[in-house]
N, C-alpha and C positions, 0 to 999 in steps of 0.2 A: 712783264716788267712794266711798272707804273711810270717811272721817270728815267727814260733812256738817256736823257741829256746829261745825266750825272756820270755816265760811263767815262773812264779815262781814255778809252779808245773804242773803236768799232771793230769787232772780230771779222775775220775774212769770211767765215760762213755763219749765217745768222738764221735763227729760228723764224717762224712766220711772224710772231709778235714783234720781234726785234727788227725784222726787215720792214714791217709796216711803220714802225717808229722811225727807222732810218730814212724812209721815203717820205719825209716831211710830216710824220705823225699821223698818217692816214690810218683808218681802221683796218683791222684784219679782213673784214668783209669787203672793203674797197679794194684791198690788195688782191683778194681772191677773184673779184669781178674783173679787175684789170688783167689778171693772168688768163682768165677764161676768155676775155675778148681779144687776147693776143697782144695787148699793149705792154704789159709788164713781163719780165723774164719768168720763165717757168722754174719751179723749184727742182732741186736735185735730191734724189734718194741716196744717202751715203751709207746707211746700214739699217736693215730691218725697216722700221717705220720712221726712222729719223730723216726728216726733210729739211733742207737748208737752201738759202739763197746766198749766192756769192756777191760780195761787196762790189766787185768789178762790174758785174752785170746790172746791179742796181744803179751804180754810177752811170753806166751807159744809158740806161732808161731815163734817168733824171736829165742827162745831157740832151737826149732827144726831146724831152718835154721842154727844156729850156730853149732849144733851137726853134721849136714851134711857137713858143711864146714870143721870142725875139722877132720872128718874121711877122707877127701880128701887132707890132708896136704902134702906138699912136704917133702921128706925124708922117707915117709913110702913106703913100697914095693908096686910098681905099678904093675898092671896086664899087661900081654903081649898084644901087639896090635894084630890085626887080621892077619897081614902078618907074624909076628913071630909065632903065634899059627899055622897058616897053614904050615909054614916051618917045625915046630916041628912035626906036624902030618904026614908030608911026609918023616920024617926022615932026614931032611937037617939040617945042622948046619949053624950058621951065617957065611957068606962069601963063602959058598960052591957053586960052579957053578952047574947049572942044569945037564949038560952033558959034558963029555970030548970031545965028537965029535962035530965038527962044521959043 
């Protein structure tokens, strides 16, 4: 399906190509990788070789992704980077030189 945005509705059970389009227009390869990594929902075999993704499971996956993105929003307190953490552990403050001796 080349232009899934023109569908009047999204079916409850979707083919691999349609599921990838529903999930933000990702490629089928990306959908397969996400499934293999355990991030995306696994497909269901409904008859013979027919494999489908259910819209509810795709929605839950997108909600999880949205929740992860919301927790990493700008404006929230960010954790210190490794250099800052190492300097703090060594008792150094920002801008402080290592040694006064050269």
